[in-house]
C-alpha positions as CSV (number, residue, x, y, z in Angstrom):
1,X,0.0,-0.4,0.1
2,X,1.5,3.4,-1.1
3,X,0.4,6.0,1.2
4,X,0.3,10.0,1.3
5,X,0.0,11.8,3.9
6,X,-0.5,15.0,4.1
7,X,-0.6,18.1,6.3
8,X,-2.4,21.1,5.0
9,X,-1.8,24.9,5.4
10,X,-1.8,27.7,3.1
11,X,2.2,28.3,3.9
12,X,3.4,25.2,4.3
13,X,1.8,21.9,3.2
14,X,4.2,19.7,4.1
15,X,3.4,15.6,2.3
16,X,5.2,12.4,3.2
17,X,5.0,9.2,0.7
18,X,5.7,5.7,1.9
19,X,5.1,2.4,0.7
20,X,4.1,-0.2,3.4
21,X,4.8,-3.9,2.3
22,X,5.3,-7.0,4.6
23,X,5.0,-4.9,7.4
24,X,7.4,-2.9,6.6
25,X,7.5,1.1,6.0
26,X,9.4,2.6,3.1
27,X,10.1,6.3,2.8
28,X,9.9,7.3,-0.9
29,X,9.7,11.2,-0.2
30,X,9.2,13.9,1.7
31,X,9.1,17.6,1.0
32,X,6.8,20.8,1.5
33,X,5.3,23.3,-0.9
34,X,5.4,27.0,0.1
35,X,3.2,30.3,-0.9
36,X,3.5,33.5,0.1
37,X,1.7,35.7,1.8
38,X,2.3,38.7,-0.5
39,X,0.1,36.6,-2.8
40,X,-3.5,36.2,-3.8
41,X,-5.6,33.8,-1.5
42,X,-6.8,32.4,-5.2
43,X,-3.1,31.7,-6.6
44,X,-1.7,30.4,-2.9
45,X,-4.5,28.0,-3.1
46,X,-4.1,27.2,-7.1
47,X,0.3,26.4,-6.3
48,X,-1.1,23.8,-3.3
49,X,-4.2,22.5,-5.7
50,X,-1.8,22.0,-8.7
51,X,0.9,20.3,-6.3
52,X,-0.8,17.6,-5.2
53,X,-2.6,16.9,-8.0
54,X,1.0,16.8,-10.1
55,X,2.5,14.8,-6.7
56,X,-0.5,12.3,-7.0
57,X,-0.1,11.6,-11.1
58,X,3.7,10.8,-10.6
59,X,3.9,8.9,-7.1
60,X,-0.5,6.8,-7.1
61,X,-0.8,6.6,-3.7
62,X,-3.4,3.9,-3.1
63,X,-4.9,6.4,0.0
64,X,-4.2,9.9,1.2
65,X,-4.2,10.6,5.2
66,X,-5.6,14.3,6.4
67,X,-5.9,15.3,9.6
68,X,-8.9,16.1,10.4
69,X,-9.7,20.4,10.8
70,X,-9.6,21.6,14.4
71,X,-11.1,25.2,15.1
72,X,-9.8,26.8,17.9
73,X,-12.4,29.2,18.8
74,X,-9.9,32.5,19.4
75,X,-8.5,31.6,16.0
76,X,-11.6,31.2,13.7
77,X,-9.3,33.0,10.5
78,X,-7.1,30.4,10.7
79,X,-9.4,27.5,10.7
80,X,-10.8,29.4,7.8
81,X,-7.6,29.8,6.1
82,X,-7.1,26.4,6.3
83,X,-9.9,24.6,5.6
84,X,-9.4,26.3,2.3
85,X,-6.1,24.6,1.7
86,X,-7.8,21.4,3.1
87,X,-10.5,21.5,0.2
88,X,-7.9,22.2,-2.7
89,X,-6.2,19.1,-1.4
90,X,-9.6,16.7,-0.9
91,X,-10.6,18.0,-4.6
92,X,-6.9,17.0,-6.0
93,X,-7.6,13.8,-4.4
94,X,-10.9,13.8,-5.2
95,X,-10.1,14.6,-9.2
96,X,-7.6,11.2,-9.5
97,X,-10.2,9.0,-7.8
98,X,-8.2,8.3,-4.6
99,X,-9.6,7.2,-1.3
100,X,-9.3,9.9,1.4
101,X,-9.4,9.1,5.0
102,X,-9.3,11.9,8.2
103,X,-7.9,11.0,11.4
104,X,-8.2,13.1,14.6
105,X,-4.6,14.8,15.8
106,X,-4.9,13.0,19.0
107,X,-5.7,9.1,16.8
108,X,-2.3,10.3,15.3
109,X,0.0,10.8,18.5
110,X,-1.5,7.5,20.2
111,X,-0.9,5.4,17.1
112,X,2.9,6.8,16.1
113,X,4.0,7.6,20.1
114,X,1.8,5.7,22.5
115,X,-0.3,8.6,23.7
116,X,-2.7,10.9,22.3
117,X,-1.0,14.0,24.2
118,X,2.6,13.5,22.4
119,X,4.7,17.0,22.1
120,X,6.1,17.6,18.6
121,X,8.8,17.0,19.6
122,X,7.9,13.4,20.3
123,X,6.1,12.5,17.2
124,X,9.6,14.3,14.9
125,X,11.5,11.4,17.4
126,X,9.8,8.8,16.3
127,X,8.7,9.0,12.8
128,X,12.6,9.8,12.5
129,X,12.6,6.0,14.2
130,X,10.6,4.7,12.2
131,X,11.8,5.4,9.4
132,X,15.3,5.6,10.1
133,X,16.1,8.6,9.3
134,X,19.7,9.8,9.1
135,X,18.6,13.5,10.8
136,X,15.6,15.0,11.4
137,X,12.9,16.6,8.9
138,X,13.9,20.8,8.6
139,X,9.9,21.5,8.9
140,X,7.6,19.9,11.5
141,X,4.4,20.0,8.4
142,X,7.1,16.8,7.4
143,X,7.3,15.5,10.3
144,X,3.2,15.3,10.7
145,X,2.5,14.7,7.1
146,X,4.8,11.3,7.5
147,X,2.8,10.6,11.2
148,X,-0.2,11.1,9.0
149,X,0.9,8.5,6.6
150,X,3.0,6.0,9.5
151,X,-0.6,6.3,11.6
152,X,-2.5,5.1,8.5
153,X,-0.2,1.8,7.7
154,X,-1.0,0.3,11.7
155,X,-4.4,1.2,11.9
156,X,-4.9,-0.2,8.3
157,X,-3.2,-3.3,9.2
158,X,-5.6,-3.6,12.2
159,X,-8.7,-3.2,10.2
160,X,-7.6,-5.6,7.1
161,X,-9.2,-8.8,7.7
162,X,-6.6,-11.9,7.8
163,X,-7.2,-14.3,5.2
164,X,-7.3,-18.1,6.0
């Protein structure tokens, strides 16, 4: 199973692609797509959409994984902007017929670290350990995207019925 994890944001959207075969995880690619606050919102959203669409065509994932949107009542504008980036990513997946799975942040943390209240640093270290990375990714957005993909591999493994 090829899994594309995406950590959506308007400025820095992280992504990570892993292959899950025979209980082994292999990192294929990870990175970010960045937009500038100097650009108009439609241009920024278009850049994210086009990047994710091209990435999907290139890597042909079996599934894409996103973190469920969480909106803090004190920051409604942030949630609104994040939701737009999230929306164009969902659209790119739909256009390419890629199934989309969502997990709450606490479920991802629990699956990857063992605690739903794990810190960003704990997640970063565990992702690096699981994927045998020589160094930590430059952006936490990459780590978060990889954590989503890893969590899905663990959760999907539990949910797949075993053949007799």
